[in-house]
C-alpha positions, 0 to 999 in steps of 0.5 A: 378113196372108195371104189367109186373114187370119192373120198372115204367118209372117215376123212370127211368127219370133223370133231365138234364137241361130243358129236361127229360132223359129217360132210353133207354129200357123204351123209346123202350118199350114206342115206341113199345106200343104206340097207334094209336092215339098217334103214333109219327111215324104217326105224320103228319110232320113225314109223310111229312118227309117220303115223302121227303125221297121217293122223294129224292130216286126218284131223285137219281134214275133219276139223271144220265139219266133224269134231269127233273124228277130228278130236280122235285123230288129233288126240291119238297123234299127240299120245303117240308122241309119248310112245315113239321116244320109248320105242326108240330107247327100247329098240336102240333106234334113237336117231337125229332124224327121228328127233327132228321129225318128232319136233317138227310134227309137234310144231306143225300139228299144234300150229295148224290147230292154232290157225283154225282157232284163229278163224274161230275166235278172231278176236284172239287171233293175235294171241294165237299168232304169238303162240305159234311164233313163240313155239317155233322160234324157241324150239328152233333156236334151242335146237340150233344152239344144241347143235352148235355146242355139240350136244347129242340131243336137244333134251340134254340140258344141264342144270348149270344152263337152266334148272327149269329146262333141265327139270322139264326135259329130264323128267318124263312126267313133267314133260308129258304133263306140260305137253299134254296139258298144253294140247288139252287146252287147245283141243278144249277151245276147239270143242267149245265151238261145237259143244253147247250143252251144259253139264248141270253144275248149276246146283253147286254154283250159279256161274257153273249153270251154263258151263259145258264140259270143254269149258270145264276142261279148259279152265285148269288146262289153261294154267298148264298152257301158260306154264308151257309158254313160260318155259318156251320163253325161258328156252328162247332166252337161254338159247339166245344167250348160248348163241351169243356166247358162241359168237363171242368165243368164235370172235375171240378165237379169230382175233387170237389167230389174227394176232398170231399171224401178225 
């Protein structure tokens, strides 16, 4: 027992896979009583995460009337996504809160931009809604399947589970390429609404005569975006299979326990 009469935190810990599962009440008490020297909320990578949220909010504020400020804030917010993870590892400040904060910020930032693109390109609203649904569902199910199988991080995917996801999450260059290319495509679509001046490539080909620089950027980045969403489909399917496998294992275990009682 602790001084205030509550159960000791160590007695509230269960083992599941490779991580400790802490009772929710104990976790809340620990977070409330944390000291300044060990305050997870104030870890440097999490402070970077808060900065990303503020910049994303600013980009949304300027999105409908000031494309330069919007693009600058949005791009910096996305680039900081590549910094917080490196800071966490360098400073020894990796945390589950930081990992979830990073993922939630990514999902919400991109979704807000896609919502705006739905209003700008109403004929493609259904496609943008599909991308939002796929992005949220694949990452949520992947995160949940990682938790129920005891993984310390959603990025710790083995090649036995999926070679595609293993290469995607375990090679930082691949991860950055697809994430950056995906966001670059959406930002290009946003800027296409504002930029209408051709860049003067008509001397090379007639169909390039009216091409603007956002359209030029959108063409190659569209293929990266398509690849990123193929990965999302793979992630959704693999997570679904993992969750079904866990269900089957738990049901088999329950039948064994019931058989022993009988």
